[in-house]
C-alpha positions in Angstrom: -9.9 78.3 7.1 -12.3 76.1 5.6 -16.2 76.6 5.9 -16.0 72.9 7.5 -13.5 73.7 10.0 -15.0 77.2 10.5 -18.1 75.3 11.5 -16.5 72.6 14.0 -14.7 75.7 15.8 -18.1 77.2 16.4 -19.7 74.0 17.5 -16.7 73.3 19.6 -17.4 77.1 21.2 -20.7 76.2 21.9 -20.7 73.0 23.5 -17.6 74.9 25.9 -20.0 77.8 26.4 -23.3 75.0 27.1 -20.5 72.9 29.8 -19.7 76.4 31.6 -23.2 77.0 31.8 -23.6 74.2 34.6 -21.1 76.6 36.8 -22.9 78.9 38.7 -21.0 82.1 39.8 -19.6 80.8 43.3 -18.1 77.7 41.4 -16.6 80.0 38.8 -15.2 82.3 41.4 -13.7 79.4 43.6 -12.0 77.4 40.9 -10.8 80.3 38.4 -7.1 80.6 38.5 -6.3 77.3 39.9 -4.9 74.3 38.3 -8.7 72.6 38.6 -9.9 75.5 36.7 -7.2 75.3 33.9 -7.7 71.6 33.6 -11.4 71.7 33.4 -11.1 74.3 30.8 -8.6 72.4 28.7 -10.5 69.1 28.5 -13.6 71.0 27.2 -11.3 72.7 24.7 -9.7 69.8 23.3 -13.6 67.7 23.4 -13.5 65.6 26.2 -16.8 66.9 27.8 -16.8 63.5 29.9 -13.5 63.8 31.5 -14.2 67.5 32.1 -17.2 66.3 34.1 -15.3 64.0 36.4 -12.8 66.4 37.1 -14.9 69.0 38.3 -17.0 66.7 40.2 -14.0 65.1 42.0 -12.8 68.6 43.0 -16.3 69.6 43.7 -17.5 66.5 45.9 -13.8 66.2 47.6 -13.7 69.9 48.4 -17.1 69.2 50.0 -16.3 66.7 51.8 -14.5 67.4 55.2 -14.0 63.7 56.1 -12.0 63.2 52.8 -8.1 63.4 53.2 -8.1 64.3 49.5 -9.8 67.0 49.7 -6.6 69.2 51.2 -5.5 71.2 48.8 -6.8 69.0 46.2 -7.6 72.0 43.5 -4.7 74.0 44.3 -2.2 70.7 43.8 -1.1 70.9 40.6 0.7 68.0 39.9 -2.2 65.7 41.0 -4.9 67.7 38.8 -3.0 67.4 36.1 -2.0 63.5 36.8 -5.9 63.2 36.7 -6.8 65.1 33.7 -4.5 63.6 31.4 -6.0 59.9 32.8 -9.0 61.0 32.2 -8.1 62.0 28.6 -6.3 59.1 27.9 -9.4 57.0 29.2 -12.0 58.9 27.3 -10.1 58.9 24.3 -9.3 55.1 24.1 -12.9 54.5 25.0 -14.5 56.4 22.5 -12.0 54.2 19.8 -13.4 51.1 21.3 -10.6 50.2 23.1 -12.0 49.3 26.4 -8.9 47.7 27.5 -6.4 50.7 27.2 -9.3 52.8 28.2 -9.3 50.7 31.6 -5.9 50.8 32.0 -5.6 54.3 32.2 -7.7 54.2 34.8 -6.1 51.7 36.7 -2.8 53.6 36.7 -4.5 56.6 38.2 -5.8 54.2 40.9 -2.3 52.1 41.8 -0.6 56.0 41.5 -3.3 57.1 44.2 -3.0 54.2 46.7 0.2 54.3 47.4 -0.4 57.3 49.8 -3.3 57.1 52.8 -3.8 60.9 52.2 -5.5 60.0 48.5 -7.8 56.8 49.6 -10.3 58.2 48.3 -9.0 59.0 44.9 -7.8 55.5 44.7 -11.3 54.3 45.7 -13.1 56.3 43.0 -11.1 55.1 40.3 -11.2 51.3 41.2 -14.7 51.7 41.6 -14.7 53.2 37.9 -12.2 50.4 36.8 -14.8 48.1 37.9 -17.9 49.8 36.1 -16.0 49.6 33.0 -15.3 45.8 33.5 -19.0 45.0 34.4 -20.1 46.9 31.3 -17.9 44.3 28.9 -18.9 40.9 28.8 -15.2 39.8 27.5 -13.6 41.2 30.7 -11.4 38.8 32.4 -12.6 37.3 35.9 -8.8 37.9 36.9 -9.3 41.7 36.4 -12.6 42.1 38.2 -11.0 40.4 41.0 -7.9 42.5 40.9 -10.0 45.2 41.1 -12.1 44.0 44.4 -9.1 42.5 46.0 -7.7 46.5 45.6 -10.9 48.2 47.0 -10.8 45.3 50.0 -7.6 46.5 50.7 -8.1 50.3 50.7 -11.4 49.8 52.7 -8.9 47.9 55.1 -6.7 50.7 55.6 -9.2 53.1 55.6 -11.0 50.9 58.7 -13.6 50.1 56.9 -13.4 46.6 58.0 -17.1 45.0 56.8 -16.6 46.9 53.6 -13.1 45.5 53.1 -14.3 41.7 53.9 -17.3 42.1 51.4 -14.4 43.2 48.6 -12.1 40.9 49.5 -14.8 37.7 49.6 -16.2 39.0 46.1 -12.5 39.0 44.6 -11.8 35.4 46.4 -14.8 34.0 44.3 -13.8 35.3 41.4 -10.2 34.1 41.7 -11.2 30.7 42.0 -11.1 29.8 38.5 -8.3 32.2 37.2 -5.8 29.9 35.5 -2.5 30.1 37.3 -2.6 27.1 39.3 -0.3 26.9 42.3 0.1 24.2 45.1 -2.7 22.3 46.2 -4.8 23.0 43.1 -6.0 26.2 44.0 -4.9 29.1 42.3 -2.3 31.9 43.7 -4.1 34.7 43.6 -7.0 32.7 45.3 -4.7 31.8 47.9 -3.4 35.5 48.3 -6.7 36.9 48.5 -8.0 34.3 51.2 -5.0 35.3 53.6 -6.1 38.7 53.4 -10.0 37.5 54.0 -8.2 36.1 56.9 -6.5 39.1 58.6 -9.7 41.2 58.1 -11.9 38.4 60.1 -9.8 38.6 62.8 -9.8 42.0 63.0 -13.5 42.2 62.9 -13.5 39.0 65.6 -11.6 41.5 68.1 -14.0 44.6 67.2 -17.4 43.3 67.3 -19.8 43.2 70.7 -19.9 39.6 72.4 -23.7 38.1 72.3 -24.4 39.8 68.8 -25.7 37.6 65.7 -22.4 38.0 64.1 -20.2 37.9 67.3 -16.2 37.3 67.6 -17.2 33.1 67.0 -18.8 33.9 63.5 -15.6 36.1 62.1 -12.9 33.5 64.0 -14.3 30.6 62.2 -14.5 32.5 58.9 -10.7 33.2 59.3 -10.1 29.9 60.3 -12.0 29.0 56.7 -10.0 31.6 54.9 -6.5 30.3 56.5 -7.2 26.7 55.3 -7.8 28.2 51.7 -4.6 29.6 52.1 -2.8 26.9 52.8 -1.3 29.3 55.6 -0.8 26.7 59.0 0.7 29.8 61.2 -2.8 32.0 60.1 -4.7 28.7 60.7 -3.0 28.4 64.1 -4.0 31.8 65.1 -7.7 31.7 64.4 -7.5 28.5 66.2 -6.2 30.2 69.1 -8.8 32.9 68.9 -11.6 30.3 68.8 -10.4 28.4 71.8 -9.8 31.8 74.0 -13.5 32.3 73.3 -14.8 29.1 74.2 -12.5 29.4 77.1 -13.6 33.0 78.2 -16.5 32.8 81.1 -16.4 29.0 80.5 -18.4 29.0 77.4 -17.5 25.4 75.9 -13.9 23.7 77.8 -14.4 20.4 75.5 -14.5 23.2 72.4 -11.5 25.2 73.7 -9.6 21.9 74.4 -10.3 21.0 70.7 -9.3 24.0 69.2 -6.2 24.7 71.9 -4.9 21.0 70.8 -5.0 22.1 66.9 -3.2 25.1 67.8 -0.6 23.4 69.8 -0.2 20.8 67.0 0.5 23.5 64.3 2.5 25.2 66.5 4.9 22.0 66.6 4.6 21.9 62.5 5.8 25.5 62.3 8.2 25.7 65.2 6.4 28.4 67.3 7.8 27.7 70.4 6.0 30.8 71.8 2.5 29.3 70.4 3.4 26.4 72.5 3.6 27.7 75.9 0.4 29.5 74.9 -1.5 26.2 74.2 0.3 25.1 77.0 -1.3 27.8 79.6 -4.8 27.1 77.6 -5.0 23.8 78.3 -4.0 24.1 82.1 -6.3 26.7 82.8 -9.0 24.0 81.1 -7.9 21.3 83.5 -7.4 23.6 86.3 -11.0 25.3 85.8 -12.6 21.7 85.8 -10.8 20.9 89.0 -8.0 18.3 87.4 -5.2 20.1 89.0 -2.8 17.8 88.9 -3.4 17.5 85.4 -3.0 21.0 84.9 0.6 20.8 87.0 1.7 18.3 84.5 1.0 20.7 81.7 2.8 23.6 82.6 5.6 21.7 83.8 5.6 20.9 80.0 5.5 24.3 79.4 8.7 24.9 81.9 11.0 22.6 79.6 9.8 24.7 76.2 10.2 27.9 77.8 14.0 27.4 78.1 14.5 26.9 74.3 12.7 30.5 73.8 14.7 33.9 73.0 15.3 35.6 76.3 12.8 38.4 76.4 9.7 35.9 75.4 11.4 33.3 77.9 11.3 35.6 80.8 7.6 36.4 79.7 6.3 32.9 79.6 8.2 32.0 82.5 6.7 34.8 84.6 3.1 33.7 83.3 3.8 29.6 84.1 5.3 30.2 87.6 2.2 32.6 88.6 0.0 29.8 87.7 1.7 27.6 89.0 1.9 29.1 92.6 -1.8 30.2 91.9 -2.3 25.9 91.6 0.0 24.7 94.4 -1.4 27.7 96.9 -5.2 25.9 95.5 -4.2 22.4 96.6 -2.8 23.7 99.9 -5.8 24.9 100.9 -7.6 22.0 99.5 -5.5 19.6 101.5 -5.9 21.8 104.9 -9.7 21.7 104.5 -10.0 17.9 104.7 
């Protein structure tokens, strides 16, 4: 062995000892003889101190987080630990060589792999966040790449039930995707429309969860859902948003005029998309508005139109809508009879 090689070996051994000092005795006892311990030491021996620190941090953080699904036996899961170790090593080596795109791809592969299973959402988010950090450090990173990362972070948040964070990430992705040069019909990029559709769904969920009367109440999110549906050019999504908005205005008689406006738009879109069940729902809503305003004759006319549409539905849906229509007709007829008898 030459003197230079000997000096290099001594230097590596010294570095290894310095890194191991960061582990206290308790951590060493816990990690010893586990795949996590083996891979941490291996990364140090081959000269990847950054990968070592990140893997060790993951093992420690996830083990200490009782809310993390990924913490379950991660340090003893040889396949997962080795997958992470190999990916981190590849990323660090290429990043050191100045090839940030290949380094990014190594992390993206880890993120996509772990995003396939709900139990690994925390790991997937960790690697997508590290991908985002890498993109933001590179002035030549493409907007499409950043949009893709934000989109995936949003979808992971949605799966985890963090809907507000999901919407923030998805709307950031949509803003980035506006100028991605992959044009679809209508002058909007395909990616932009796809993300807008995902924003629409999260907004509907948030609208159903928030308390009425809040500054950002159901209507706030349902109108956002409508805006995203228009961007996505999805008539069914647009119809659903109009229906949700109409129900909010209809509830407790908040605003019958706006409720009717949105129900008519909902009805028109249901006709354009051949949504017979939606058409029946629109008729029921319009009949309710007429009945509450004292226009019982107009309400009866709308319900009779609904009964005709009910005949075109599948049997299971037909029976449901028929039952609702008949109940509403019965209430109207009873109300009209009581009114006549009082004269």
